[in-house]
C-alpha positions, 0 to 999 in steps of 0.5 A: 501500471509501468506502462505510463510514464507518469504512472511510472514515476509515481509509483516509483515515487517512495524510494526517489521522490519523498522528502527524508526528515524523518516525519512520518508523511507517507506510508513508506515512513512507517515502522511497518513499510521499514519492517518488510523492507526489512524482513523481505530484503528483495522484495524492498529493494526493487522499488516498482514492487507494489505495496498493496492494502485491503480495507473492508467494510465488515466481514463474517468470518464465524458466519454467526449472521442469520442471513446465509449470504452477504456482500461487502465492498472490498477496497485495494489501495496501492500504496505506492502512489504519492498523489497529495503526499508532499 
């Protein structure tokens, strides 16, 4: 993802270009983001590390549905990207 110069700039935006005014404008302003930086120092230091979110539209963890087969969409979100943020 860092091959393209524009994508690389957007992926590091949370470290270099975001406003630090105390308001929650991006996931990088959240307590969870800061906790990950605190707990995993080596990961938090490098702004190139990708932060991913995983979203599904349902799960069958214990197999109690009547069907033996299921299909669920899975989305992977890159939190580092700055698209639409001010």
